[in-house]
Each structure stands twice: as structure tokens, then as C-alpha cells.
C-alpha positions as CSV (number, residue, x, y, z in Angstrom):
1,M,-22.2,-39.5,-13.6
2,Q,-21.1,-41.1,-10.5
3,K,-17.4,-41.2,-12.1
4,N,-17.9,-37.4,-13.1
5,F,-18.7,-36.7,-9.7
6,I,-15.6,-38.3,-8.1
7,C,-13.4,-36.8,-10.7
8,R,-14.9,-33.2,-10.3
9,W,-14.9,-33.0,-6.5
10,G,-12.6,-36.0,-5.3
11,I,-9.9,-33.7,-5.8
12,L,-10.8,-31.5,-2.7
13,P,-10.3,-34.4,0.3
14,L,-7.0,-35.0,-1.4
15,W,-6.2,-31.2,-1.5
16,M,-7.2,-31.3,2.2
17,L,-5.0,-34.1,3.2
18,L,-2.0,-32.2,1.7
19,T,-3.1,-29.1,3.7
20,A,-3.1,-30.7,6.9
21,T,0.4,-31.5,6.7
22,V,1.0,-27.7,7.3
23,F,-0.2,-28.3,10.8
24,F,2.3,-31.2,12.1
25,R,5.4,-29.7,10.4
26,P,7.7,-26.5,11.3
27,F,8.2,-23.6,9.2
28,I,11.4,-24.6,7.3
29,P,14.5,-22.8,7.6
30,I,15.6,-20.8,5.7
31,D,13.0,-19.7,3.2
32,E,9.8,-19.7,5.4
33,T,11.0,-18.5,8.5
34,R,12.9,-15.8,6.5
35,Y,9.7,-14.6,4.7
36,L,7.4,-14.9,7.7
37,S,10.2,-12.4,9.7
38,V,9.7,-10.3,6.7
39,A,6.3,-10.2,7.0
40,W,6.7,-9.8,11.0
41,E,8.7,-6.8,10.9
42,M,6.5,-5.2,8.2
43,W,3.9,-5.6,10.6
44,L,5.7,-4.3,13.8
45,R,6.4,-1.3,11.8
46,G,3.1,-0.7,10.7
47,D,4.8,-0.3,7.0
48,Y,3.1,-2.1,4.6
49,W,5.5,-0.8,1.4
50,V,8.8,-1.6,2.1
51,P,9.8,-5.3,3.4
52,F,12.6,-5.2,6.1
53,L,14.6,-7.9,7.5
54,N,16.3,-7.7,10.6
55,G,16.6,-3.7,10.4
56,H,17.2,-3.3,7.0
57,T,15.2,-2.7,3.7
58,Y,14.8,-6.2,2.2
59,S,14.7,-5.9,-1.6
60,H,15.2,-9.6,-2.7
61,K,11.4,-10.2,-3.1
62,P,8.1,-8.1,-3.6
63,P,5.6,-7.8,-1.1
64,M,2.3,-9.7,-2.4
65,L,3.5,-13.1,-0.3
66,F,3.9,-11.0,2.9
67,W,0.4,-8.6,2.4
68,L,-1.3,-12.0,2.4
69,F,0.3,-13.0,5.4
70,H,-0.9,-9.9,7.0
71,I,-4.5,-10.0,5.8
72,G,-4.6,-13.3,8.0
73,W,-3.3,-11.3,10.9
74,A,-5.5,-8.4,10.2
75,I,-8.5,-10.6,10.4
76,F,-7.4,-13.4,13.2
77,G,-4.4,-11.5,15.1
78,V,-0.7,-12.5,14.4
79,N,-0.6,-16.3,14.6
80,E,1.1,-19.3,12.8
81,W,-1.9,-21.1,11.5
82,S,-3.2,-18.3,8.8
83,P,0.3,-17.8,7.1
84,R,0.6,-21.6,6.7
85,L,-2.8,-21.5,4.9
86,V,-1.8,-19.3,2.5
87,G,0.5,-21.7,0.1
88,P,-2.3,-24.3,0.4
89,F,-5.2,-21.8,-0.9
90,C,-2.9,-20.8,-3.5
91,A,-2.7,-24.2,-4.4
92,L,-6.3,-24.6,-4.9
93,L,-6.4,-21.9,-7.1
94,N,-3.7,-23.5,-9.4
95,L,-6.2,-26.6,-9.5
96,L,-9.0,-24.4,-10.5
97,L,-7.1,-22.4,-12.9
98,I,-5.8,-25.5,-14.7
99,R,-9.4,-26.9,-14.8
100,Q,-10.4,-23.7,-16.8
101,L,-7.3,-23.7,-19.3
102,A,-8.0,-27.5,-20.2
103,K,-11.6,-26.3,-21.3
104,K,-10.5,-23.6,-23.4
105,L,-7.8,-26.0,-25.1
106,W,-10.0,-28.9,-25.5
107,P,-13.6,-27.7,-24.9
108,E,-15.0,-30.8,-26.6
109,Q,-13.2,-33.2,-24.2
110,S,-14.8,-32.5,-20.9
111,E,-12.6,-35.4,-19.2
112,I,-9.7,-33.9,-19.7
113,A,-10.8,-30.7,-17.4
114,L,-11.8,-33.2,-14.9
115,L,-8.9,-35.2,-14.6
116,V,-5.9,-32.2,-14.9
117,P,-6.3,-31.2,-11.6
118,W,-5.5,-34.8,-10.5
119,V,-2.6,-34.8,-12.6
120,L,-1.0,-31.6,-11.3
121,M,-2.0,-32.5,-7.7
122,A,0.3,-35.6,-8.1
123,T,3.4,-34.5,-9.8
124,L,6.0,-34.7,-7.3
125,L,7.8,-31.5,-7.3
126,W,4.2,-29.5,-7.3
127,T,2.9,-31.9,-4.3
128,L,6.1,-31.2,-2.2
129,F,5.7,-27.3,-2.4
130,A,2.0,-27.0,-2.8
131,T,1.5,-26.1,1.2
132,S,4.8,-24.3,1.4
133,A,5.1,-20.6,2.6
134,M,6.8,-19.2,-0.6
135,F,6.5,-17.5,-3.6
136,D,6.5,-20.2,-6.4
137,I,2.9,-21.5,-6.2
138,L,1.5,-18.0,-5.9
139,L,3.5,-17.0,-9.0
140,T,2.1,-20.2,-10.6
141,C,-1.4,-18.8,-10.2
142,N,-0.6,-15.7,-12.0
143,V,1.2,-17.7,-14.7
144,L,-2.0,-20.0,-15.2
145,L,-4.0,-16.6,-15.4
146,G,-1.7,-15.2,-18.1
147,M,-1.9,-18.4,-20.3
148,L,-5.9,-18.3,-19.8
149,G,-5.7,-14.9,-20.9
150,L,-4.0,-15.9,-24.2
151,L,-6.4,-18.2,-25.1
152,E,-9.4,-16.0,-24.1
153,L,-7.4,-14.0,-26.7
154,V,-7.1,-16.0,-29.7
155,Q,-10.7,-17.2,-29.1
156,G,-12.2,-14.0,-29.5
157,A,-12.9,-12.3,-26.1
158,K,-10.1,-9.4,-26.5
159,Y,-11.5,-7.3,-23.2
160,K,-11.5,-10.4,-21.1
161,A,-7.9,-11.6,-22.3
162,C,-6.3,-8.0,-21.8
163,L,-8.0,-8.0,-18.2
164,Y,-6.4,-11.2,-17.2
165,F,-2.9,-10.8,-18.7
166,A,-2.9,-7.5,-17.1
167,V,-3.8,-8.9,-13.8
168,A,-1.3,-11.6,-14.4
169,I,1.8,-9.4,-15.2
170,G,1.0,-7.0,-12.4
171,F,0.2,-9.3,-9.6
172,G,3.4,-11.8,-11.1
173,L,5.6,-8.9,-10.5
174,L,4.1,-8.4,-7.2
175,A,4.5,-11.9,-6.2
176,K,8.0,-12.7,-7.6
177,G,9.1,-9.6,-9.7
178,P,10.1,-9.6,-13.6
179,V,10.5,-13.5,-13.9
180,I,6.4,-13.5,-14.4
181,F,7.8,-12.0,-18.1
182,L,10.2,-15.1,-18.4
183,H,6.8,-17.4,-18.0
184,L,4.6,-15.0,-20.2
185,L,6.1,-13.2,-22.9
186,P,7.9,-16.3,-25.0
187,M,4.2,-17.8,-25.1
188,A,2.9,-14.4,-26.4
189,A,5.8,-14.1,-29.1
190,L,5.4,-17.5,-30.0
191,I,1.8,-17.2,-30.7
192,G,2.1,-17.9,-34.3
193,F,3.3,-21.4,-33.7
194,W,0.4,-22.5,-31.4
195,H,-2.4,-20.7,-33.2
196,T,-2.9,-19.9,-36.9
197,A,-4.8,-16.3,-37.7
198,P,-4.4,-13.8,-40.5
199,I,-2.1,-11.0,-40.3
200,N,-4.8,-8.4,-39.6
201,K,-5.7,-10.5,-36.4
202,M,-1.9,-11.3,-35.5
203,V,-1.5,-7.3,-35.3
204,S,-4.5,-6.9,-33.0
205,Y,-3.1,-9.7,-30.9
206,V,-0.2,-7.9,-30.6
207,V,-1.6,-4.5,-29.6
208,T,-4.1,-5.9,-27.0
209,L,-1.1,-8.0,-25.4
210,F,0.9,-4.7,-25.3
211,A,-1.6,-3.0,-23.8
212,A,-1.9,-5.5,-21.1
213,L,1.6,-5.4,-20.6
214,L,1.7,-1.7,-19.9
215,M,-1.3,-2.2,-17.6
216,G,0.3,-4.7,-15.9
217,V,3.4,-3.0,-15.3
218,G,1.5,-0.2,-14.6
219,I,-0.3,-2.4,-11.6
220,A,2.9,-3.0,-10.3
221,L,4.3,0.4,-10.3
222,L,1.8,1.4,-7.8
223,W,3.4,-0.3,-5.2
224,A,6.9,0.3,-6.7
225,I,7.3,3.9,-6.7
226,P,5.9,4.7,-3.2
227,A,7.8,2.0,-2.0
228,A,11.2,3.6,-3.7
229,V,9.9,6.7,-2.1
230,D,9.8,5.6,1.1
231,G,13.0,2.9,1.1
232,G,15.5,5.7,-0.1
233,S,17.8,5.5,-3.5
234,A,19.6,2.4,-2.7
235,Y,16.4,0.1,-1.9
236,A,15.0,2.0,-5.3
237,N,18.2,1.2,-7.2
238,E,17.6,-2.5,-5.8
239,I,13.9,-3.2,-6.6
240,F,14.2,-1.5,-10.2
241,W,17.5,-3.2,-11.2
242,Q,19.7,-5.2,-8.9
243,Q,17.5,-7.5,-7.4
244,T,15.2,-7.5,-10.6
245,A,16.3,-7.8,-14.0
246,D,20.3,-7.9,-12.8
247,R,19.9,-10.7,-10.2
248,T,17.8,-12.9,-12.8
249,I,20.3,-12.5,-15.8
250,A,23.6,-12.4,-14.0
251,S,23.2,-13.1,-10.9
252,E,25.8,-15.9,-9.2
253,I,23.3,-16.9,-6.6
254,H,22.5,-20.4,-6.9
255,S,24.7,-20.8,-10.2
256,R,24.3,-23.9,-11.3
257,P,25.5,-25.6,-14.8
258,L,23.3,-25.4,-18.3
259,F,21.9,-28.9,-17.8
260,W,21.3,-28.8,-14.1
261,Y,17.7,-29.2,-14.4
262,I,17.8,-32.3,-16.7
263,Q,19.3,-34.6,-14.1
264,F,16.1,-33.8,-11.8
265,L,13.3,-34.5,-14.6
266,P,12.6,-38.0,-13.4
267,L,11.9,-36.6,-9.9
268,V,10.5,-33.4,-10.6
269,L,7.7,-35.4,-12.9
270,F,7.2,-38.4,-11.1
271,P,5.2,-40.6,-11.3
272,W,4.0,-39.9,-14.4
273,L,7.4,-40.9,-16.3
274,F,7.0,-44.3,-15.1
275,W,3.6,-45.0,-16.5
276,P,4.5,-47.3,-19.7
277,R,0.9,-45.9,-21.1
278,F,2.1,-42.4,-21.2
279,W,5.0,-43.2,-23.5
280,K,3.0,-45.4,-25.5
281,N,0.4,-42.9,-26.1
282,V,3.0,-40.1,-26.9
283,L,4.2,-42.1,-29.8
284,K,0.6,-41.9,-31.1
285,M,0.0,-38.6,-30.5
286,E,-0.6,-35.8,-33.9
287,F,0.9,-32.9,-32.1
288,S,0.7,-31.2,-35.2
289,I,-2.8,-31.4,-35.6
290,D,-3.8,-31.0,-31.9
291,K,-3.2,-27.1,-31.0
292,G,-3.5,-27.7,-27.5
293,L,-0.8,-29.8,-27.7
294,R,1.4,-27.5,-29.3
295,F,0.4,-25.2,-26.8
296,C,1.4,-27.2,-23.9
297,W,4.4,-28.2,-25.6
298,L,5.9,-25.2,-26.3
299,W,5.0,-23.8,-23.0
300,L,7.0,-26.8,-21.1
301,L,9.8,-26.5,-23.5
302,S,10.3,-22.7,-23.9
303,G,10.2,-22.6,-20.1
304,L,12.7,-25.7,-19.8
305,V,15.3,-24.0,-22.0
306,I,14.6,-20.3,-20.6
307,F,15.5,-21.6,-17.4
308,S,18.2,-23.7,-17.9
309,L,20.0,-20.8,-19.8
310,L,19.6,-18.8,-16.8
311,P,22.5,-19.1,-14.5
312,S,20.7,-18.8,-11.3
313,K,18.7,-22.1,-10.7
314,Q,16.6,-23.9,-7.9
315,I,14.4,-26.7,-8.6
316,H,11.3,-24.6,-7.4
317,Y,12.1,-22.3,-10.1
318,L,10.3,-25.1,-12.5
319,L,7.1,-24.9,-10.6
320,P,5.3,-22.6,-12.8
321,I,5.8,-24.6,-16.1
322,L,4.5,-28.0,-14.4
323,P,1.0,-27.3,-15.5
324,A,2.1,-27.4,-19.0
325,F,3.1,-30.8,-18.1
326,A,-0.1,-31.8,-16.4
327,L,-2.0,-30.7,-19.5
328,L,0.3,-32.5,-21.7
329,T,0.2,-35.6,-19.6
330,T,-3.5,-35.7,-19.1
331,R,-4.2,-35.5,-22.8
332,V,-1.7,-37.9,-23.6
333,L,-3.1,-40.4,-21.0
334,L,-6.6,-40.1,-22.5
335,K,-5.8,-40.9,-26.0
336,N,-6.2,-44.5,-25.2
337,A,-7.4,-45.0,-21.6
338,Q,-7.9,-48.4,-21.9
339,A,-4.6,-50.4,-21.1
340,A,-3.2,-52.4,-23.5
341,N,-2.0,-55.3,-20.9
342,L,-2.2,-55.9,-17.1
343,S,2.0,-56.7,-17.0
344,A,2.4,-52.9,-18.0
345,E,-0.2,-51.2,-15.9
346,L,1.6,-52.5,-13.0
347,V,4.7,-51.0,-13.8
348,L,4.0,-48.0,-11.7
349,P,2.9,-49.7,-8.7
350,T,6.4,-51.7,-8.9
351,V,7.9,-48.4,-8.7
352,F,6.0,-47.4,-5.6
353,A,7.2,-50.8,-4.2
354,L,10.6,-50.0,-4.8
355,V,10.7,-46.8,-3.5
356,G,9.2,-48.4,-0.1
357,I,11.9,-50.9,-0.3
358,F,14.5,-48.1,-0.6
359,L,13.3,-46.3,2.4
360,M,13.8,-49.6,4.4
361,L,17.1,-49.7,3.1
362,L,17.9,-45.9,3.7
363,P,19.9,-46.0,6.6
364,H,22.2,-48.6,5.0
365,V,22.8,-46.6,1.8
366,P,26.5,-45.3,1.3
367,G,26.7,-41.8,1.1
368,L,23.3,-41.3,2.7
369,S,23.8,-43.1,6.1
370,N,26.0,-40.4,7.1
371,L,23.2,-37.7,7.4
372,K,22.1,-37.4,11.2
373,W,18.3,-37.5,10.2
374,V,19.0,-40.9,7.8
375,Q,20.7,-42.5,11.0
376,V,17.6,-42.7,13.0
377,I,15.2,-43.8,10.3
378,E,13.2,-46.9,11.4
379,I,11.3,-49.4,9.0
380,G,7.8,-47.9,9.4
381,W,8.2,-45.2,6.5
382,G,9.2,-47.7,4.0
383,V,6.7,-50.5,5.1
384,A,3.9,-47.7,4.8
385,I,4.9,-47.1,1.1
386,L,5.2,-50.6,0.6
387,V,1.5,-51.0,1.8
388,I,0.6,-48.4,-0.3
389,A,1.8,-49.8,-3.3
390,L,0.6,-53.1,-2.7
391,I,-2.9,-51.5,-2.5
392,M,-2.2,-49.7,-6.1
393,V,-1.4,-53.6,-7.1
394,A,-4.8,-54.6,-5.6
395,V,-6.9,-51.9,-7.2
396,T,-5.0,-52.3,-10.7
397,V,-5.8,-56.0,-10.8
398,F,-9.4,-55.6,-9.5
399,W,-10.0,-52.9,-12.6
400,R,-7.5,-54.6,-14.9
401,Q,-5.9,-51.1,-15.3
402,L,-4.6,-48.1,-13.3
403,S,-6.3,-45.2,-13.5
404,V,-5.0,-41.3,-13.0
405,I,-7.0,-41.0,-9.9
406,S,-5.6,-44.1,-7.9
407,V,-2.1,-42.9,-9.1
408,S,-2.9,-39.3,-7.6
409,T,-4.2,-40.7,-4.6
410,A,-1.1,-43.3,-4.0
411,L,1.0,-40.3,-4.8
412,V,-0.5,-37.7,-2.5
413,V,-1.2,-40.3,0.9
414,S,2.7,-41.0,0.2
415,V,3.7,-37.6,0.3
416,F,1.3,-36.9,3.4
417,V,2.9,-40.2,5.2
418,G,6.4,-38.8,3.9
419,F,6.2,-35.4,5.7
420,I,4.9,-37.1,9.0
421,Y,7.9,-39.4,9.0
422,F,10.7,-36.9,7.8
423,F,9.6,-34.2,10.3
424,R,9.8,-37.1,12.8
425,Y,13.0,-38.3,11.9
426,T,14.7,-34.7,11.6
427,G,13.4,-33.6,15.0
428,L,15.2,-29.9,15.9
429,A,17.0,-29.8,12.6
430,Y,14.1,-28.1,10.8
431,D,12.4,-26.4,13.9
432,L,14.1,-23.6,15.4
433,R,11.5,-22.4,18.0
434,P,13.2,-23.6,20.9
435,A,16.5,-21.5,19.7
436,A,14.2,-18.7,18.9
437,L,12.9,-18.7,22.6
438,Q,16.2,-19.2,24.0
439,L,17.0,-15.6,22.2
440,Q,13.9,-14.0,23.1
441,G,14.6,-14.8,26.8
442,L,18.0,-13.6,26.6
443,Y,16.3,-10.3,25.3
444,A,13.8,-9.8,27.7
445,R,17.0,-10.1,30.4
446,G,18.5,-7.2,28.4
447,I,21.5,-9.6,27.4
448,P,23.4,-8.4,24.4
449,C,23.4,-11.1,21.5
450,A,25.3,-11.1,18.1
451,F,25.1,-13.4,15.1
452,V,28.5,-14.3,13.6
453,G,28.1,-14.9,10.0
454,N,25.0,-14.7,7.5
455,Y,21.7,-14.3,9.6
456,Q,18.8,-15.1,7.2
457,G,16.0,-13.9,10.0
458,Q,15.6,-17.5,11.0
459,L,14.3,-16.5,14.4
460,H,12.7,-13.3,14.1
461,F,9.0,-14.5,13.6
462,L,9.4,-17.8,16.0
463,G,10.6,-15.7,18.7
464,R,8.3,-12.9,18.0
465,L,11.7,-10.5,18.6
466,T,11.0,-7.1,18.3
467,Q,14.4,-5.9,18.0
468,P,17.2,-6.4,15.5
469,L,19.9,-9.2,16.0
470,Q,23.3,-7.6,15.6
471,T,25.6,-9.5,13.1
472,L,29.4,-10.0,13.2
473,T,31.9,-11.0,10.5
474,T,34.6,-13.3,12.2
475,S,37.2,-10.2,12.4
476,E,34.7,-8.1,14.2
477,V,33.9,-11.0,17.0
478,S,37.0,-9.7,19.0
479,E,36.3,-6.4,19.7
480,W,32.5,-7.0,20.2
481,T,33.0,-9.6,23.1
482,Q,35.5,-7.1,25.1
483,Q,32.8,-4.6,24.9
484,H,30.1,-7.1,25.7
485,A,31.4,-9.2,28.4
486,D,28.2,-10.5,29.4
487,G,26.9,-10.9,25.9
488,F,26.2,-14.1,24.0
489,L,27.2,-15.3,20.3
490,L,25.2,-17.1,18.0
491,S,26.9,-18.7,15.0
492,V,26.2,-21.9,12.8
493,E,28.8,-24.7,12.7
494,K,30.0,-27.6,11.0
495,D,30.8,-29.8,14.1
496,K,28.5,-30.6,17.1
497,P,30.1,-28.1,20.1
498,S,31.0,-29.5,23.5
499,D,31.3,-26.1,25.1
500,A,28.0,-24.1,24.3
501,F,25.3,-22.6,26.6
502,Y,22.7,-24.0,24.0
503,F,22.8,-25.6,20.7
504,Q,20.5,-27.6,18.5
505,P,20.6,-28.8,14.7
506,H,20.2,-26.5,12.0
507,R,19.6,-28.7,9.0
508,E,22.8,-30.4,8.5
509,Y,24.5,-28.0,10.7
510,W,24.2,-26.8,14.3
511,L,23.0,-23.6,15.9
512,V,25.2,-22.6,18.6
513,F,24.7,-20.0,21.6
514,R,28.0,-19.1,23.2
515,R,28.4,-17.2,26.2
516,V,31.3,-14.4,25.5
517,V,33.8,-16.0,27.7
518,H,33.6,-18.9,25.0
519,S,34.0,-16.6,22.1
520,T,37.3,-17.7,21.0
521,N,35.8,-21.2,20.2
522,V,33.2,-19.9,17.6
523,N,34.1,-21.1,14.2
524,A,30.7,-19.8,12.3
525,L,30.3,-20.7,8.7
């Protein structure tokens, strides 16, 4: 009874610990700061249909994340803390939905449903992005709901399945666009491979899913059609084609080679791939008999293959398929929960210890020591991870085996510690608030400013700016400076400047403010 209580509710303190990290880290440029600035500009305009960024329509993403920011602002006024909580609450919904999925996949094995949120919570890629003010954890909620709809369908709950799948499609389109189709439609098309049924049942499944698909598209069109009318023909073309299907299939943005994701899988799926019990039990699993395992394997592999085939790749694009891995891993680990020998169980704590030692030596690692933030790392970060590893060793030796709960706790605490140290060492490199306040002050004095290069809205929300920032190409700088002798030019540069009015680190570069008199020294990226 006590064990079940810990498994069921013990995940909440870990989630709260992870959520707490959002209050001691800045909004990270360029993505988080850009999305907040889009929401801020929509708020200023009072236009909740068409997203804007720096005075121009923003067609790259649909509006659901921005709407969630607006809900917090509508209730509590414009603030920074309520947008910070959107990601964590979407992550909590991930944990609740994956537990429901496990109940559907293995109804007679309740322990899987109890433990699978622990596995997802401590899958490194998910843990790192769970609190982010981005789209992928929100999208994962819709993917999980869609998968739950598929399972409801084959288990006879036709109307509930149709509702779940339609909402998943509709809200998924509003969360991140047509990429929701790439997550849900393959599993719908492969239904005959993870579930057996007579042909008449299969026909019924197809009809139900097609109806749900149309309903889901209809939900998205309730936004897209009015937005296209308000935003104009160019914006309509972008949201219906250029920034949806065309961007997904033919985009050269973030273009990577075919097998790019494979090299990152050990980190993405850390720490579970480093547990010998996982591999020992995988070899014993009867995948052909266990329908739940077939479902998870098809979900995981189809997603990995599809996103590997697409030219545009970012590591966080894999987030919505991580629940499949978590379900699979939990089922595999519970195949034989008794440890074969203590030495094998100590492998994973040893890996944690090696990570701690690596962090202690990081400033001396060739190829990394030239990074500005690595140069200032002190020994404390590595020592903290080493202490966590030693506690894992002690607990494992005491109980004569390693548990999912102890692994999950160790990983989440390690990430919590990592966030504290990382943002301490990086300083202003990820905190653009001082630069935003500088720009706010210049605007307040009526001083003209322009950004040389590609401005991504990094400063607008942080500085609560109410007017667009003019952008220039390098060829336009000379003419602009002649017309604005009292102005300032902003740019992102590789080298630390020596002649700037203001500058600060900006990730691995420098964000620079120069008076027009020094504009000939601008070397914008």
C-alpha cells in the first residue's frame, strides 16, 4: 500500500522541483524570448487571431501557446511568472495522459501505469524541455491524447475515440501545425499491425478516424480562416502552405543529414539505456505476443524514421515520441524487477559518478574549454553530481537493487542542480533583460535605434517595448546613419567589442549597442 502511494503521488514533488527551476533562470534566447514577444505584440494590438513579431505578421507558428500566455495575463495582468508555468503544467498533463495510456495498454498490470510517469519524467531530453516556454511539450499533450483515442477505438469506445482523436488533431494543429499528422496518422495507418480485428471492424475504424480527422481540421479552421482574412493574402498563403506543409517537407531551415538523430540517442534517452537490466530484459521480451509492446515499438520507430527522413531536424522535435520510449522502458524493466546481481545494478550509479567527474574536469576538456561559460566553471557542479551518484550507490547496496524511483529522483535532482549551475556560470549570455532595458531607455528618450541583421524579437517582451525595432542589412547601414546622426545601431557580433556604448554576451556571441558615430565598426552576423 505504501509503495503504491509513493508511486502514485511521489512524482508530484519531483515535478514541483523541476517546475521551481523556471523561477531562477531567464527566458532563453532565441526561442523563448521570441515566442513571448509574439504573445506580447498580440496582447498590445488586442489581436488574438493573427500573431505579430516586430510589426510583421508571424506565420511560423500557430497561436495556441500564445493564447495560453494570454490567459495568465488576462487573469493576473502582464507578468513573467505565469508564462513560465505554461510549460510545467503541459508537462504535468503529459504525465497524467501517459499513465492513462499505460492503463489502456496493460490493464492487468497496474504497476506499469504507476511507474511510467517516473520514467518519462527522468528521460533526459524530456526533463530538459519540460519547463520550457516552447511548443513541443504542448504538442506532446495532443499526441498522447490522439494515441489514447486510437486505443479507445480498438477497445470499443467509438464515440470517445472520435472525440479524443478530433481534439488531438485540432489542438495539435493549433499548437504546432501539420506536424501533428506526422505523429498520429502513421499509427492510425498501422492499426492492423498492432491490433488484429475482422475486416468489417477495420472498415469501421477507418470511417471513425476519417470523421475525427475532418472534425479536427474543422477545429483548426475555426482559427485559420478568420486569421487568413485578417492577416491578408500573403499571411494566408504562408499559414496554409509555406509555413506548414512546405516548411515541413521542403524546408532547408535546420537541415541535417539522414542519421543526425541517431548520434544523440544515448543522451536523449539517458539514463535508461545505461541500465544493464533494461538490455537484459529486452532480450527476454515476447514482442509478438504483447500488443502493448508492439504499439510502443511502432510508435517509437515510425516517429524516428519519419523525422529522420525530413530535412529539417532539431533535437526537441523528438519530444512527442519519448512517451513511446517511456512506456516501452517501463514494461521492459518490470519484466523482471529482481536484480540479477549487485554489480550490474551499480553500473548506472557509476555512470552518474563519471558525469560528475567529467563536469569537474570540463574546463580542461579540449574543444570545450574555449567556451566562455566553461572557462568559469568551478568544481561545485561536478561534486554535487558525484554526491548524488554516491547516494545512489548507497541506496542500491542497501536494497540490493536499483529502482525506477531512485533513478528518476537522481536524474531530476541532477537536472535541477545543473540548471542552477549552468545559468550561474553563463550569466548574461542567456539573460537579455539588461539589454532590453537599455533599448527601453533609448526609446523613452526618443532616440532612434535599428538592428543590423536578423532580429528575432529577443528584446521586445523583456523590455516591454511598444514599437517595432527597425532592421537593416549591412548595405543599408550607411544611409540610415546619415539620416539618424543621434541614433544607435544594435548588432550581434563574434568578437568582444572595444568601442561600444553597451554590450553583453548573447549565447556564444556579443549583443552590441553602438552610437552612430561608431557605426562603421559594425560587423553584424
